[in-house]
C-alpha positions in Angstrom: 0.0 0.0 0.3 2.8 2.5 0.4 4.5 1.3 -2.4 1.1 2.0 -4.3 0.7 5.8 -2.3 4.0 6.6 -2.9 3.4 6.8 -7.1 0.6 9.6 -6.7 2.9 11.8 -5.0 4.8 14.8 -6.2 6.6 17.1 -5.2 5.1 20.4 -3.8 5.5 23.2 -7.0 3.8 24.9 -10.2 4.8 22.1 -12.5 3.7 19.5 -10.5 0.2 21.1 -9.8 -0.3 22.4 -13.3 0.8 19.1 -14.2 -2.6 17.7 -12.6 -5.1 19.8 -14.8 -6.2 20.1 -18.0 -5.4 23.5 -18.5 -3.9 26.2 -16.9 -7.2 27.9 -14.2 -8.0 31.2 -14.2 -8.6 30.9 -10.7 -6.7 28.1 -9.3 -7.2 27.9 -5.1 -5.0 26.2 -2.9 -7.3 25.2 0.7 -5.5 25.0 3.9 -7.2 22.8 7.1 -6.7 25.5 9.2 -5.6 29.2 9.8 -2.4 30.6 11.1 0.2 28.5 10.6 3.3 29.7 9.0 4.6 26.6 7.7 1.5 26.7 5.4 1.5 30.5 4.4 5.1 29.5 3.1 4.8 26.7 1.7 1.9 29.3 0.0 4.2 32.1 -1.0 6.4 29.5 -3.3 4.0 27.9 -4.8 2.8 32.4 -5.9 6.2 32.4 -6.6 6.7 30.0 -9.0 3.2 30.9 -10.5 3.9 34.0 -11.5 7.4 33.4 -12.7 6.2 30.7 -14.6 2.8 30.5 -15.8 1.6 34.3 -15.6 -0.1 34.7 -13.1 -0.8 38.2 -11.3 -2.6 38.4 -8.3 -3.4 36.4 -4.9 -5.8 36.5 -2.9 -6.5 35.4 0.5 -9.5 35.6 2.8 -9.0 39.1 4.6 -10.9 42.2 4.2 -11.3 43.2 0.5 -11.4 47.2 1.6 -8.2 46.4 4.4 -6.0 44.6 1.3 -7.0 47.7 -0.5 -4.0 49.4 0.9 -2.0 46.3 1.1 -2.0 46.0 -3.3 -1.2 50.2 -3.1 2.0 48.9 -1.1 3.0 46.1 -3.5 2.2 48.2 -6.8 3.3 51.6 -5.8 5.2 52.1 -2.7 2.2 53.8 -0.6 2.7 53.8 2.9 5.5 51.6 5.0 5.5 47.7 4.9 5.1 48.3 9.1 1.9 50.4 8.0 0.6 48.1 5.5 1.0 44.7 8.1 -1.1 46.6 10.9 -4.1 47.6 8.8 -3.7 46.1 5.6 -5.1 42.6 6.9 -8.3 41.5 8.9 -8.4 38.1 11.2 -5.1 39.4 13.2 -3.4 37.8 9.5 -0.6 41.0 9.5 1.0 39.7 12.3 2.0 36.9 10.6 5.9 36.9 9.3 4.7 34.6 6.2 2.2 37.1 5.3 4.8 39.9 6.1 7.3 38.1 3.8 4.3 37.2 0.8 3.9 41.4 1.0 8.1 42.4 1.3 8.7 40.7 -1.2 5.6 41.5 -3.9 6.9 44.6 -3.5 10.4 44.3 -4.5 9.0 41.7 -7.5 7.4 44.9 -8.4 10.2 47.3 -8.5 10.3 49.3 -11.7 8.6 47.2 -13.9 5.7 47.9 -16.1 1.8 47.6 -14.8 1.2 44.9 -16.9 3.6 42.4 -15.2 3.0 43.8 -11.4 2.0 41.5 -9.1 -1.7 42.4 -7.3 -3.3 41.9 -3.8 -6.6 41.3 -2.6 -8.3 40.2 0.2 -12.0 38.7 -0.1 -13.4 38.6 2.4 -16.0 41.3 3.6 -15.4 43.7 6.2 -16.9 40.6 8.5 -15.9 39.1 11.2 -17.7 35.2 12.9 -19.1 38.0 15.8 -20.7 41.0 13.7 -20.4 43.2 10.8 -18.8 46.8 9.8 -20.5 49.8 9.3 -21.2 50.3 5.4 -20.4 54.3 5.7 -16.4 53.5 4.5 -18.0 51.5 1.4 -20.5 53.9 0.9 -19.5 57.1 0.9 -15.9 55.8 -0.9 -18.9 54.6 -3.7 -20.4 57.7 -3.5 -17.4 60.7 -3.5 -16.4 58.6 -6.6 -19.4 59.3 -8.6 -19.7 63.4 -6.8 -16.3 63.6 -8.8 -17.0 62.1 -11.9 -21.0 62.0 -13.2 -23.0 64.9 -13.1 -24.8 65.6 -10.3 -28.2 65.6 -10.4 -27.7 62.1 -12.1 -26.9 60.8 -8.5 -29.9 59.8 -6.3 -28.6 61.6 -2.8 -26.3 64.1 -1.4 -23.4 62.9 0.9 -25.1 64.9 3.7 -28.0 62.2 3.6 -26.1 59.2 3.4 -24.4 60.4 6.6 -27.6 61.1 8.5 -29.2 57.8 7.3 -25.9 55.9 8.6 -25.7 57.4 11.7 -23.2 56.3 14.4 -20.9 53.6 13.4 -21.7 51.9 16.4 -25.3 51.6 16.2 -24.3 49.0 12.4 -20.9 47.3 14.6 -22.8 46.2 18.0 -21.6 42.6 18.7 -24.8 41.5 20.4 -26.6 41.8 17.7 -25.3 38.3 16.1 -26.7 36.9 19.1 -29.7 38.9 19.5 -31.5 39.8 16.5 -33.7 42.5 17.7 -29.7 44.7 18.9 -29.2 44.9 14.6 -30.4 48.2 12.5 -30.7 46.0 10.0 -34.2 46.5 8.8 -34.7 49.9 10.5 -36.2 52.1 8.4 -32.3 54.0 7.6 -31.1 51.0 6.0 -34.1 50.3 3.9 -33.2 53.6 3.1 -29.9 52.9 2.2 -30.2 49.8 0.7 -32.4 51.3 -2.1 -29.6 53.9 -2.6 -27.0 52.0 -2.5 -28.1 49.9 -5.6 -29.3 53.1 -7.1 -25.2 54.4 -7.4 -24.1 50.6 -7.9 -26.5 51.0 -11.7 -25.3 54.6 -11.9 -22.0 52.9 -11.7 -22.7 50.1 -13.7 -24.5 52.2 -16.6 -21.5 55.3 -16.9 -19.0 52.5 -17.6 -17.3 54.0 -20.5 -17.1 57.4 -19.3 -16.0 56.3 -15.8 -12.9 54.1 -17.6 -12.4 57.5 -20.2 -12.9 59.9 -17.1 -10.6 57.9 -14.1 -8.8 54.5 -15.4 -10.1 50.9 -15.4 -8.1 50.7 -11.9 -10.2 53.4 -10.2 -13.5 51.9 -12.1 -12.6 48.4 -10.8 -11.8 50.0 -6.8 -15.6 51.4 -7.6 -17.1 48.2 -8.0 -15.3 46.9 -5.3 -17.0 49.9 -3.0 -20.4 49.1 -4.2 -20.2 45.2 -3.8 -18.9 45.8 -0.1 -21.7 48.4 0.3 -24.3 46.5 -1.2 -22.9 43.0 0.5 -22.6 44.7 4.3 -26.2 45.9 3.9 -27.2 43.0 2.8 -25.9 41.4 5.2 -27.0 43.5 8.4 -30.7 43.1 7.2 -30.1 39.2 7.5 -28.8 39.7 11.6 -32.0 41.5 11.7 -33.8 38.6 10.7 -35.5 36.1 13.7 -36.5 33.3 11.3 -34.6 30.0 11.8 -32.9 30.5 8.5 -30.9 33.3 10.1 -27.7 31.8 10.2 -28.0 29.6 7.0 -28.7 33.1 5.2 -25.5 34.9 7.1 -23.4 32.0 5.6 -24.2 31.8 2.2 -24.7 35.7 2.5 -20.4 36.0 3.2 -19.6 33.5 0.8 -21.0 35.2 -2.0 -19.6 38.4 -1.6 -16.5 36.2 -1.1 -17.2 34.5 -4.7 -18.2 37.7 -6.2 -14.3 39.3 -5.3 -12.4 36.1 -6.8 -14.8 36.5 -10.4 -13.7 40.3 -9.8 -10.0 39.7 -9.2 -10.1 36.6 -11.9 -11.8 38.9 -15.0 -8.1 40.9 -14.4 -6.1 37.5 -14.8 -4.6 33.6 -13.1 -5.5 34.1 -9.5 -4.0 32.4 -6.6 -7.1 32.6 -4.2 -5.6 31.2 -0.2 -8.5 30.3 2.2 -9.9 27.5 4.0 -10.8 24.5 2.8 -14.0 24.5 3.6 -14.5 28.1 1.9 -13.3 26.9 -1.6 -15.2 23.0 -1.6 -16.8 22.5 -4.4 -19.5 20.4 -1.9 -22.1 22.2 -0.1 -20.7 23.7 3.5 -22.2 22.4 6.5 -21.6 23.5 10.4 -23.1 23.2 13.8 -24.1 27.2 15.4 -25.7 27.9 18.8 -29.1 28.0 16.2 -28.7 24.0 14.8 -27.2 23.2 12.2 -26.6 25.4 8.6 -25.8 24.5 5.0 -25.1 26.9 2.5 -23.0 26.9 -0.6 -19.4 28.6 -0.3 -17.1 30.1 -2.1 -15.5 28.0 -4.2 -18.6 26.2 -5.3 -19.8 29.6 -6.3 -16.9 30.6 -8.6 -17.0 26.5 -9.7 -20.5 27.1 -10.9 -19.5 30.1 -13.0 -16.1 29.3 -14.3 -16.4 25.5 -14.0 -12.9 24.1 -15.8 -11.5 27.7 -14.9 -11.6 27.2 -11.4 -9.4 24.2 -9.6 -9.1 23.6 -6.3 -5.7 21.8 -4.3 -6.9 21.3 -0.4 -4.6 20.5 1.9 -3.8 17.9 4.7 -1.7 17.7 7.8 0.0 15.1 10.0 1.0 16.3 13.1 0.6 20.0 14.9 1.8 18.6 18.3 1.4 22.6 19.3 -2.2 22.4 19.2 -2.4 18.6 20.4 -2.7 17.0 17.2 -0.7 14.2 17.3 0.2 11.5 14.4 -2.7 10.1 12.3 -4.1 6.9 13.1 -2.2 4.5 10.5 -5.9 3.4 9.0 -7.0 7.1 7.8 -5.6 9.6 4.4 -3.3 11.3 7.1 -1.5 8.1 7.8 -1.4 6.1 4.9 0.4 9.7 3.5 2.0 10.1 6.7 4.4 7.4 5.5 5.5 8.5 2.8 9.4 10.3 3.9 8.7 13.1 2.3 8.0 17.2 4.6 5.2 18.1 2.2 3.9 16.3 -0.8 1.3 16.8 -3.5 -0.7 14.1 -4.3 -2.9 12.9 -7.8 -6.8 12.3 -6.0 -7.8 10.4 -8.6 -4.8 8.0 -8.4 -5.3 8.1 -4.6 -8.8 7.4 -4.8 -7.9 4.4 -7.1 -5.6 2.8 -4.9 -7.6 3.7 -2.1 -10.4 1.8 -3.6 -10.3 -1.7 -1.9 -9.9 -0.2 1.3 -11.5 2.5 2.1 -9.4 4.3 4.9 -11.4 5.9 7.9 -12.4 9.6 8.8 -10.2 10.9 11.0 -11.2 13.1 14.0 -9.1 15.8 15.4 -8.7 16.8 19.1 -8.6 20.1 18.7 -11.6 22.4 16.9 -9.2 24.4 14.8 -8.1 21.6 12.8 -10.7 19.9 10.3 -9.4 16.6 8.7 -9.8 16.1 5.0 -12.6 14.3 4.6 -12.4 11.1 2.3 -15.2 11.3 1.0 -14.5 14.6 -0.8 -11.6 12.9 -3.3 -13.9 13.0 -5.8 -14.4 16.9 -5.6 -10.7 17.9 -5.5 -7.6 18.4 -7.9 -4.6 17.8 -6.1 -3.6 16.9 -2.3 -0.8 18.9 -0.8 0.1 16.9 2.3 2.2 18.4 4.9 4.1 15.7 7.5 4.3 18.0 10.7 3.8 21.9 11.2 5.8 23.7 13.5 4.7 26.5 16.1 4.8 29.8 14.1 
């Protein structure tokens, strides 16, 4: 068995990844089964560098706030700000403290220095301005969209002025109250003002759309794309806040679906510019339906990867990652009858596995599912082998 599995394994590099795919995908997704481990991020960095140099990839997208990520993109493309500043304010979820993320940003800036715009690499956060505990105010995105349009279209085309937006938005802490996640009555998402803002946001996005030829000429495609991001974020946040105020049993499923929908649209926008490497949790990128248990019961929804795959077809590829041991989190060597246990016998620290050949090898002896003693690690589900294009196996993860 070990010899058979060894024949399914390759080195983890761009050549091997592309060798598993029918063609270069527009969006290549690399998943991780846990967050915050620099071992996995360093592997991601190496693969991205190779994809840039060998395959013409120009964007990396990570599971971080799309609005904050604009500061990182400005830094890597034009040197705006300092490395310390963008690491402090350009990432959400604490990702800016990662040494591997810092190394990625530093390399991207050095790569772009002196290159023409067409050859520069770009950075994108593709998550909304959201946390599991709540959502941001729509103020930043909505006022930025309004400001862009105010500067470039006739005033009589605008549905409202800046003062009206400010009055309807009110204090930001009304929107960001963390108690609203567990108590719909604390949410302002279905107030009269929020309803009016949703209509105005829709009108502003429509104006942006119908004036596209003029706006791209009057500003630039990059500025117009950024305004589109403002529009997606503003309307997405207002939908999310509307969902937070819902009292029906569908509330949490709706919120999960809305978040992944925002992610999917950000990824599709990035992919419209050219080939993208996206890095996020395996569960965000899988083609299968997602599920989890919440304080309101079990919920199901389609992940960002499933939504993007439905749009892009074969131009979407998903390479999942599985781990052997994370001993500093209490996850020891895997049982031998699991997929992770079988792969743990391989001599290499990192391997890229052909899932089709692995499935054939395991056909007569189906592996057992693995359980993790630590909630932060999601073992690979053997039933998902058919839904991935590659499987990266990392034998041991050292403390970041």
